[in-house]
C-alpha positions as CSV (number, residue, x, y, z in Angstrom):
1,M,146.5,191.6,-75.7
2,E,149.0,194.4,-75.6
3,K,150.5,193.3,-78.9
4,L,147.1,193.3,-80.5
5,L,146.5,196.9,-79.2
6,K,149.8,198.0,-80.6
7,I,148.9,196.4,-84.0
8,M,145.6,198.3,-84.0
9,K,147.3,201.5,-83.1
10,A,149.8,201.1,-86.0
11,L,147.0,200.4,-88.4
12,R,145.4,203.7,-87.5
13,D,148.6,205.7,-87.5
14,P,148.0,208.9,-89.5
15,E,151.3,208.7,-91.3
16,N,152.2,205.0,-91.8
17,G,148.9,203.3,-91.1
18,C,146.6,201.3,-93.5
19,P,144.5,203.7,-95.7
20,W,141.4,201.5,-95.4
21,D,141.6,201.4,-91.6
22,L,142.2,205.1,-91.4
23,E,139.0,205.8,-93.4
24,Q,136.8,203.9,-91.0
25,N,134.6,205.2,-88.2
26,F,132.1,203.7,-85.7
27,S,129.3,203.6,-88.2
28,T,131.3,202.0,-91.0
29,I,132.8,199.4,-88.7
30,A,129.5,198.5,-86.9
31,P,128.2,196.2,-89.8
32,Y,131.5,194.2,-89.6
33,T,131.1,193.8,-85.8
34,I,127.6,192.4,-86.4
35,E,128.9,190.1,-89.1
36,E,131.7,188.7,-86.9
37,A,129.2,188.0,-84.1
38,Y,127.1,185.9,-86.6
39,E,130.2,184.1,-87.8
40,V,131.0,183.2,-84.1
41,A,127.4,181.8,-83.8
42,D,127.8,179.9,-87.0
43,A,131.0,178.3,-85.9
44,I,129.3,177.2,-82.6
45,E,126.4,175.8,-84.5
46,Q,128.8,173.8,-86.8
47,N,130.7,172.7,-83.7
48,D,133.8,173.8,-85.4
49,M,136.3,174.6,-82.6
50,K,139.1,175.6,-85.0
51,A,136.7,178.1,-86.8
52,L,135.4,179.3,-83.4
53,K,138.9,180.2,-82.2
54,S,139.5,182.2,-85.4
55,E,136.1,183.9,-85.3
56,L,136.4,184.8,-81.6
57,G,139.7,186.5,-82.5
58,D,138.0,188.4,-85.3
59,L,135.3,189.5,-82.9
60,L,137.8,190.6,-80.3
61,F,139.6,192.6,-83.1
62,Q,136.3,194.5,-83.6
63,V,136.3,195.5,-79.9
64,V,139.9,196.7,-80.2
65,F,139.1,198.6,-83.4
66,H,136.2,200.5,-81.7
67,A,138.3,201.1,-78.6
68,Q,141.2,202.6,-80.7
69,M,138.8,205.0,-82.5
70,A,137.4,206.0,-79.1
71,T,140.9,206.6,-77.8
72,E,141.7,208.9,-80.7
73,A,138.5,210.9,-80.0
74,Q,139.4,210.9,-76.3
75,H,136.1,209.2,-75.3
76,F,137.6,206.1,-73.6
77,D,140.2,203.4,-74.2
78,F,140.4,199.6,-74.3
79,H,141.2,199.4,-70.6
80,D,138.1,201.5,-69.8
81,V,136.1,198.9,-71.7
82,V,137.6,196.1,-69.7
83,N,137.1,197.9,-66.4
84,A,133.5,198.6,-67.2
85,V,132.7,195.0,-68.0
86,V,134.6,193.8,-64.9
87,E,132.5,196.1,-62.7
88,K,129.3,195.0,-64.4
89,M,130.0,191.3,-64.0
90,I,130.7,191.7,-60.3
91,V,127.5,193.7,-59.8
92,R,125.5,191.1,-61.8
93,H,126.8,188.2,-59.7
94,P,126.6,189.0,-56.0
95,H,125.9,185.3,-55.3
96,V,129.4,184.6,-56.6
97,F,131.5,187.6,-55.4
98,Q,129.7,188.4,-52.1
99,P,130.0,185.5,-49.7
100,D,127.0,186.5,-47.7
101,A,124.7,186.8,-50.7
102,P,121.9,184.2,-51.0
103,K,122.5,181.5,-53.7
104,L,120.2,181.8,-56.7
105,T,119.2,179.5,-59.5
106,A,119.9,180.7,-63.1
107,Q,116.3,181.8,-63.6
108,E,116.2,183.6,-60.2
109,Q,119.5,185.4,-61.0
110,T,118.2,186.6,-64.4
111,R,115.0,188.0,-62.8
112,A,117.0,189.7,-60.1
113,W,119.3,191.3,-62.6
114,E,116.4,192.5,-64.8
115,K,114.7,194.0,-61.7
116,H,118.0,195.7,-60.7
117,K,118.4,197.2,-64.1
118,S,114.8,198.5,-64.2
119,K,115.4,200.6,-61.1
120,H,117.6,202.9,-63.1
121,K,115.3,203.4,-66.1
122,E,112.2,205.4,-66.9
123,S,110.9,202.3,-68.5
124,V,111.9,198.6,-68.3
125,L,112.2,198.7,-72.1
126,D,114.9,201.4,-72.0
127,G,118.3,200.1,-73.2
128,I,117.0,197.6,-75.8
129,A,119.2,198.3,-78.9
130,K,117.1,199.8,-81.8
131,N,119.2,198.0,-84.4
132,L,118.6,194.5,-83.0
133,P,117.3,192.0,-85.5
134,E,113.5,192.2,-85.1
135,L,112.9,188.7,-84.0
136,L,115.5,189.1,-81.2
137,K,114.0,192.5,-80.3
138,A,110.5,191.0,-80.0
139,V,111.9,188.5,-77.5
140,K,113.7,191.2,-75.6
141,L,110.6,193.4,-75.4
142,T,108.4,190.7,-74.0
143,K,111.2,189.5,-71.6
144,Y,111.7,193.0,-70.2
145,A,108.0,193.6,-70.0
146,A,107.6,190.4,-68.0
147,V,109.6,191.9,-65.2
148,T,106.6,194.1,-64.4
149,G,104.3,191.1,-64.3
150,F,103.0,191.7,-67.9
151,D,103.3,188.1,-69.1
152,W,101.2,185.0,-69.6
153,P,101.6,182.3,-66.8
154,D,102.6,179.7,-69.3
155,V,103.0,179.0,-73.0
156,S,99.4,177.6,-73.4
157,Y,98.0,181.1,-73.1
158,V,100.4,182.3,-75.8
159,F,99.0,179.6,-78.2
160,D,95.6,181.0,-77.6
161,K,96.9,184.4,-78.6
162,L,98.5,182.8,-81.7
163,N,95.1,181.4,-82.8
164,E,93.5,184.8,-82.2
165,E,96.2,186.6,-84.3
166,T,95.9,183.9,-87.1
167,N,92.2,184.5,-87.4
168,E,92.8,188.3,-87.5
169,L,95.3,187.9,-90.3
170,K,92.8,185.7,-92.2
171,E,90.2,188.5,-91.8
172,A,92.7,191.1,-93.1
173,I,93.4,188.9,-96.2
174,I,89.7,188.8,-96.9
175,E,89.5,192.6,-96.7
176,A,92.5,192.8,-99.1
177,D,93.9,195.7,-97.2
178,K,97.7,195.6,-97.6
179,N,98.5,197.8,-94.6
180,H,96.1,195.8,-92.4
181,I,97.6,192.5,-93.6
182,E,101.1,193.7,-92.8
183,E,100.0,194.8,-89.3
184,E,98.3,191.5,-88.5
185,L,101.2,189.5,-89.9
186,G,103.6,191.5,-87.7
187,D,101.3,190.7,-84.7
188,L,101.5,187.0,-85.6
189,L,105.3,187.0,-85.8
190,F,105.5,188.9,-82.5
191,V,103.4,186.1,-80.8
192,V,105.6,183.4,-82.4
193,A,108.7,185.1,-80.9
194,N,107.0,185.2,-77.6
195,I,106.3,181.5,-77.8
196,A,110.0,181.0,-78.5
197,R,110.8,183.0,-75.3
198,H,108.4,180.9,-73.2
199,L,110.1,177.7,-74.6
200,S,113.6,179.1,-74.0
201,V,114.3,178.8,-77.7
202,D,116.2,181.4,-79.8
203,P,113.7,182.1,-82.6
204,S,116.5,183.4,-84.9
205,S,118.4,180.1,-84.5
206,A,115.2,178.1,-85.0
207,L,114.5,180.0,-88.2
208,R,118.0,179.6,-89.4
209,K,117.8,175.8,-88.9
210,A,114.5,175.7,-90.7
211,N,116.0,177.7,-93.6
212,Q,118.9,175.3,-93.8
213,K,116.5,172.3,-93.7
214,F,114.3,173.7,-96.4
215,E,117.3,174.5,-98.6
216,R,118.8,171.0,-98.1
217,R,115.6,169.3,-98.9
218,F,114.6,171.5,-101.9
219,R,118.0,171.1,-103.5
220,Q,117.5,167.4,-103.4
221,V,113.9,167.7,-104.8
222,E,115.2,169.9,-107.6
223,K,118.0,167.5,-108.4
224,I,115.6,164.6,-108.7
225,A,113.0,166.5,-110.7
226,R,115.6,167.7,-113.2
227,A,117.1,164.2,-113.5
228,N,113.7,162.8,-114.3
229,E,112.8,165.5,-116.8
230,P,115.9,167.2,-118.0
231,E,114.1,169.4,-120.5
232,K,111.7,171.0,-118.1
233,Q,112.2,174.2,-116.2
234,N,108.9,174.4,-114.3
235,F,107.3,171.4,-112.7
236,D,103.8,170.5,-111.5
237,L,103.2,171.3,-107.8
238,E,101.7,167.8,-107.3
239,A,104.9,166.2,-108.7
240,L,107.2,168.4,-106.6
241,D,105.1,167.8,-103.5
242,E,105.4,164.1,-104.0
243,L,109.2,164.4,-104.3
244,W,109.3,166.6,-101.2
245,N,107.5,164.0,-99.1
246,Q,109.9,161.4,-100.5
247,V,112.9,163.4,-99.6
248,K,111.5,164.3,-96.2
249,A,110.9,160.6,-95.4
250,E,114.5,159.8,-96.4
251,H,115.9,162.5,-94.1
252,K,113.9,161.3,-91.2
């Protein structure tokens, strides 16, 4: 770890450092941090442990990069980051680090932590990052609101809300009001994210897998269609739909 910190410091050395690294700041590095986190998730999804080892290293380097810039600005250093997370983990897990604390299930521990955090906020929604991907933010908003009791008892109630929002979107489409359509579509997506939360499913991961499935199937449909009629660029929907069902059945 100390070697990595020394490498980062050398890269940011004003006289002998790397010109690209010296030009960076928190804002320019943030997109790379997000990208590395997604690459970690991708390696996990692919069950590629070799890639995961590499991607975790890249993500760690992002933490070191931010810490070095913070050190230069005299805000904090890497050791402060480590100490802060150590303290946070101990506070979050009294059932592990305090022998006399009651043992909790994973769900009970999560609820207890959310309640603990809410005591130090004006609103339970404070602290949700504004730049989160919107699907993830929708899950976070409903999860945090649930701490106050603002939640449906089970997922069946959310499906009722889904039907309600679907009907409202259909009405907006009939009205042909673009702003109203956008609003109702947003409401519908928000409810879908809430369904994912009730089912303990990551909606971003579910959508990513759906995208991958669609791409895999459509590429095969396209390949068959072009092989059958090499001169055509556009195909009849009925023919493509038949091929789609064929490919879908083969994949199953």
